[in-house]
C-alpha positions as CSV (number, residue, x, y, z in Angstrom):
1,M,0.0,0.0,0.0
2,G,1.7,3.2,-1.2
3,Y,4.6,3.7,-3.6
4,G,7.1,6.0,-2.0
5,N,10.7,5.4,-1.0
6,L,9.8,2.7,1.5
7,A,7.5,0.8,-0.9
8,R,10.3,0.8,-3.5
9,G,12.5,-0.8,-0.9
10,V,10.0,-3.5,-0.2
11,E,9.6,-4.1,-3.9
12,C,13.4,-4.7,-4.3
13,A,13.4,-7.0,-1.3
14,V,10.4,-9.1,-2.6
15,L,12.1,-9.5,-5.9
16,S,15.2,-10.8,-4.1
17,S,13.2,-13.4,-2.2
18,G,12.6,-16.8,-3.6
19,D,9.4,-17.5,-1.8
20,M,7.5,-14.2,-2.6
21,A,5.8,-12.5,-5.5
22,L,4.6,-8.9,-5.8
23,R,0.9,-9.1,-6.7
24,A,0.0,-5.5,-6.8
25,V,0.8,-1.9,-5.7
26,F,-2.1,0.1,-4.3
27,T,-2.0,3.9,-4.5
28,R,-4.1,6.9,-3.6
29,R,-2.7,8.6,-6.7
30,D,-4.0,8.1,-10.2
31,P,-2.7,4.6,-11.0
32,A,-2.1,5.7,-14.6
33,V,0.8,8.0,-13.5
34,V,2.5,5.4,-11.2
35,R,5.1,3.1,-12.8
36,T,6.6,0.3,-10.8
37,R,10.2,-0.8,-11.4
38,S,9.2,-4.4,-11.4
39,G,6.2,-4.0,-13.7
40,A,3.8,-5.0,-11.0
41,P,0.2,-3.7,-11.7
42,V,-0.8,-0.5,-10.0
43,V,-4.3,-0.4,-8.5
44,E,-6.4,2.4,-6.9
45,A,-6.2,2.1,-3.1
46,A,-10.0,2.1,-2.9
47,R,-10.2,-1.2,-4.8
48,A,-7.9,-3.1,-2.4
49,G,-10.8,-5.0,-0.9
50,E,-11.4,-6.7,-4.2
51,Y,-8.0,-8.5,-3.9
52,G,-8.7,-10.3,-0.6
53,D,-8.4,-13.8,-2.2
54,E,-5.3,-13.0,-4.1
55,I,-3.0,-11.4,-1.4
56,D,-1.4,-13.3,1.4
57,V,0.1,-10.2,3.1
58,M,-0.5,-6.5,2.6
59,V,2.6,-4.4,3.4
60,L,1.6,-0.9,4.5
61,C,4.2,1.7,3.4
62,G,2.7,4.9,4.6
63,G,4.0,7.3,7.3
64,S,3.5,7.0,11.0
65,A,2.4,10.6,11.5
66,S,-1.0,10.3,9.8
67,D,-1.2,7.4,7.4
68,L,-0.7,4.2,9.4
69,P,-2.9,5.1,12.4
70,E,-5.8,5.0,10.0
71,Q,-4.6,2.6,7.3
72,T,-3.4,-0.3,9.4
73,P,-6.6,-0.9,11.4
74,R,-8.6,-0.5,8.2
75,A,-6.4,-3.0,6.2
76,A,-6.1,-5.5,9.1
77,A,-9.9,-6.0,9.0
78,M,-9.4,-7.3,5.4
79,F,-5.9,-8.7,5.1
80,D,-3.0,-10.1,7.1
81,V,-0.7,-7.0,7.3
82,V,2.7,-5.6,8.2
83,D,3.5,-2.0,9.0
84,S,6.5,0.1,10.1
85,F,4.7,2.3,12.7
86,D,7.6,4.0,14.5
87,T,6.2,6.6,16.9
88,H,7.5,4.8,20.0
89,A,5.2,6.7,22.5
90,L,2.1,5.6,20.6
91,I,2.9,2.0,19.9
92,E,0.7,0.6,22.6
93,E,-2.3,2.7,21.5
94,H,-1.7,1.6,17.8
95,F,-1.3,-2.0,18.9
96,H,-4.8,-2.1,20.6
97,R,-6.5,-0.5,17.6
98,V,-5.0,-2.9,15.2
99,D,-5.5,-5.9,17.4
100,E,-9.3,-5.2,17.6
101,A,-9.5,-4.8,13.8
102,A,-7.5,-7.9,13.0
103,R,-9.4,-10.1,15.5
104,G,-12.7,-8.8,14.1
105,G,-11.6,-9.8,10.6
106,G,-9.9,-13.0,11.5
107,H,-6.5,-11.8,10.4
108,A,-2.9,-11.4,11.8
109,A,-1.1,-8.1,11.9
110,L,2.6,-7.5,12.6
111,I,3.3,-3.8,13.5
112,A,6.2,-1.6,14.3
113,C,8.5,-3.5,12.0
114,G,11.8,-1.9,10.9
115,W,15.1,-1.5,12.5
116,D,13.9,0.7,15.4
117,P,11.4,-0.2,16.5
118,G,12.0,-3.7,15.1
119,L,15.5,-5.2,15.0
120,F,16.8,-2.9,17.7
121,S,13.8,-3.9,19.9
122,M,14.7,-7.6,19.5
123,Q,18.3,-6.8,20.3
124,R,17.3,-4.9,23.5
125,M,15.1,-7.7,24.6
126,L,17.8,-10.4,24.0
127,S,20.6,-8.3,25.6
128,A,18.5,-7.6,28.7
129,A,17.6,-11.3,29.0
130,V,21.3,-12.2,29.0
131,L,22.4,-9.3,31.2
132,P,19.5,-8.6,33.6
133,R,21.8,-6.4,35.8
134,G,22.4,-3.6,33.3
135,R,21.1,-0.7,31.3
136,D,20.2,-0.2,27.6
137,Y,21.3,2.7,25.5
138,T,20.1,3.3,21.9
139,F,21.7,5.8,19.5
140,W,20.6,6.6,16.0
141,G,22.5,8.3,13.2
142,R,23.9,10.4,11.8
143,G,21.3,9.7,9.2
144,V,18.1,10.6,7.5
145,S,15.0,9.5,9.4
146,Q,12.1,8.7,7.1
147,G,9.4,9.1,9.7
148,H,10.7,12.4,10.9
149,S,11.3,13.7,7.4
150,D,7.7,12.8,6.5
151,A,6.4,14.5,9.6
152,V,8.2,17.7,8.6
153,R,6.9,17.5,5.0
154,R,3.4,17.6,6.4
155,V,3.9,20.9,8.1
156,P,1.9,23.6,6.2
157,G,4.2,25.6,4.0
158,V,6.8,22.9,3.6
159,R,7.5,21.8,0.0
160,D,10.3,19.2,0.9
161,A,12.4,18.3,3.9
162,R,15.1,16.0,5.2
163,Q,15.6,15.4,8.9
164,Y,19.0,14.1,10.2
165,T,19.3,12.5,13.7
166,V,22.8,13.0,15.2
167,P,24.2,11.2,18.3
168,V,25.9,13.3,20.9
169,R,29.5,12.1,20.9
170,K,30.1,12.8,24.6
171,A,27.2,10.6,25.6
172,V,28.3,7.7,23.3
173,D,31.8,7.8,24.6
174,A,30.6,7.7,28.2
175,V,28.4,4.7,27.6
176,R,31.2,2.8,25.7
177,A,33.5,3.5,28.6
178,G,31.1,1.7,31.0
179,K,30.2,4.8,33.0
180,D,26.5,4.0,32.8
181,P,25.4,7.7,32.7
182,E,21.8,8.8,33.2
183,L,20.8,10.4,29.9
184,T,17.7,12.3,28.8
185,V,16.7,12.1,25.2
186,R,18.0,15.6,24.7
187,Q,21.4,14.6,26.0
188,K,21.6,11.6,23.6
189,H,20.7,13.2,20.2
190,T,20.2,16.4,18.3
191,R,18.0,16.8,15.2
192,E,18.8,18.8,12.1
193,C,16.0,19.7,9.7
194,Y,16.7,20.9,6.1
195,V,13.5,22.5,4.7
196,V,12.5,23.7,1.3
197,P,9.6,26.1,2.0
198,E,6.8,26.9,-0.4
199,E,7.0,30.3,-2.0
200,G,5.7,33.0,0.4
201,A,5.5,30.6,3.3
202,D,5.8,31.9,6.9
203,L,9.3,30.6,7.9
204,G,8.8,31.5,11.5
205,A,5.6,29.5,11.7
206,I,7.2,26.5,10.0
207,R,10.1,26.6,12.4
208,E,7.8,26.8,15.4
209,A,5.6,24.0,14.2
210,I,8.6,21.7,13.8
211,V,10.5,22.4,17.0
212,S,7.3,22.1,19.1
213,M,6.0,18.9,17.4
214,P,5.3,16.3,20.2
215,H,6.9,12.8,19.9
216,Y,9.2,14.1,17.1
217,F,11.1,17.3,18.0
218,S,9.8,18.9,21.2
219,D,12.1,16.9,23.5
220,Y,15.3,17.5,21.4
221,D,17.6,20.4,20.5
222,T,16.4,20.9,16.9
223,T,18.0,23.0,14.2
224,V,15.8,24.1,11.3
225,K,17.7,25.3,8.1
226,F,15.9,26.6,5.1
227,I,17.4,25.8,1.8
228,T,16.5,25.8,-1.9
229,A,15.1,22.9,-4.0
230,E,18.4,22.9,-5.9
231,E,20.4,22.6,-2.6
232,M,18.1,19.8,-1.5
233,E,18.8,17.9,-4.8
234,R,22.5,18.5,-4.7
235,D,23.3,17.9,-1.0
236,H,20.5,15.7,0.4
237,R,19.6,13.1,-2.3
238,G,20.9,10.1,-0.4
239,M,19.1,8.4,2.5
240,P,21.8,7.0,4.7
241,H,21.2,6.1,8.3
242,G,22.3,3.7,11.0
243,G,22.7,3.4,14.8
244,F,23.6,1.1,17.6
245,V,22.2,-0.5,20.7
246,I,24.4,-1.0,23.7
247,R,23.7,-3.1,26.8
248,S,26.0,-2.3,29.6
249,G,25.8,-4.8,32.4
250,V,27.6,-6.7,35.1
251,T,28.0,-10.4,36.1
252,G,29.5,-12.2,39.1
253,M,28.4,-12.6,42.7
254,E,29.3,-9.0,43.5
255,G,28.8,-7.6,40.0
256,E,32.6,-7.4,39.7
257,H,32.8,-8.1,36.0
258,R,31.5,-5.6,33.4
259,Q,30.0,-6.9,30.2
260,L,29.1,-4.9,27.1
261,I,27.0,-5.9,24.1
262,E,26.8,-3.7,21.1
263,Y,24.8,-4.2,17.9
264,S,25.2,-1.7,15.1
265,L,23.9,-0.8,11.6
266,K,25.5,1.3,8.9
267,L,23.0,1.9,6.1
268,D,23.6,3.4,2.6
269,S,19.8,3.4,2.0
270,N,17.5,3.6,5.0
271,P,14.3,2.9,3.0
272,E,15.8,-0.1,1.2
273,F,17.0,-1.7,4.4
274,T,13.7,-1.0,6.2
275,G,11.9,-2.5,3.2
276,S,14.0,-5.6,3.6
277,V,12.9,-5.9,7.2
278,L,9.3,-5.5,6.2
279,A,9.6,-8.2,3.6
280,A,11.0,-10.7,6.1
281,C,8.2,-9.7,8.5
282,A,5.6,-10.4,5.8
283,R,7.0,-14.0,5.7
284,A,6.6,-14.2,9.5
285,V,3.0,-13.0,9.6
286,Y,2.1,-15.3,6.7
287,R,3.5,-18.3,8.7
288,K,1.7,-17.2,11.9
289,R,-1.6,-16.9,10.1
290,R,-1.1,-20.4,8.6
291,E,-0.7,-21.7,12.2
292,G,-4.0,-20.1,13.1
293,A,-2.8,-17.0,14.9
294,V,-5.1,-13.9,14.8
295,G,-4.7,-10.4,16.2
296,C,-1.8,-8.0,16.5
297,F,1.8,-8.9,17.1
298,T,5.2,-7.1,17.3
299,M,8.6,-8.4,16.6
300,A,8.9,-9.4,20.2
301,D,6.4,-12.2,19.3
302,V,8.3,-13.4,16.2
303,T,10.9,-16.2,16.2
304,L,14.0,-15.8,14.1
305,A,13.1,-18.9,12.1
306,E,9.8,-17.3,11.1
307,L,11.7,-14.5,9.5
308,S,14.0,-16.7,7.5
309,E,13.4,-18.1,4.0
310,K,15.5,-21.1,4.9
311,T,14.2,-24.4,6.4
312,G,14.9,-25.5,9.9
313,K,17.3,-28.1,8.7
314,K,19.2,-25.6,6.6
315,L,19.4,-23.2,9.5
316,R,20.7,-25.8,11.8
317,A,23.4,-26.7,9.3
318,L,24.5,-23.2,8.6
319,L,24.1,-21.4,11.9
């Protein structure tokens, strides 16, 4: 559902998977003006319900700010679905709305799939299970956040935007040194917004709308820089990102031994990587549904084997 950067990443991932096929792309735009790179048919979003018998999993590729809160419950009533909802503070609310819709329709839904929330969530869970006496730290960037960039683009007067999340080096160094600092969200990251305004837009109003946006920017030191469309094309075409999760803990009778677990990502293309995670999650929700599962799930409920294209025998031999 949708055909932006994330959907094109899912498309690439599906084409690279031996057990999947892309049946259709659904769009709110005029299907006649949308051309998929794979040649998959493009269908008006309003007609999605006609494809209930032809689709195993619907992958929802909208934004978390305003698309997925409405799209996912609506789709989960008709299909098994996967989404990448990433507004951490609202995941529980989103979960219950989707769970009610999925159960009502007899379907399975896997939400908040990506790398954070998603792979990083799984890593935090695993690390805390292994090192119960410890503390988690998560850092993102420096890189382009798709969800935050989408949120900025929806501010009135904004023509285009990119948002970069930047770790605070002093905080990262303290964690890696095993100092276990108490850090607020403001102390861990800063945010940089590059905005192309519409002609005649009120720049002050745009800046205030961004820096005061709850769940996205209000808790961070946020810089808003206004640039031209030419500068955006020249300097901000790529969509790199990454980050790392650190679990700092102790073992031993007196906690005398310090242990550190770190899991990191370095991504040339955030949407293509996130699309790859969504494709793997589509496989998992398909398998769950075939086992009779209904309702809403997160990646905490998914086994690693459910994500893999390989058989159990192959996994045992390789891993």
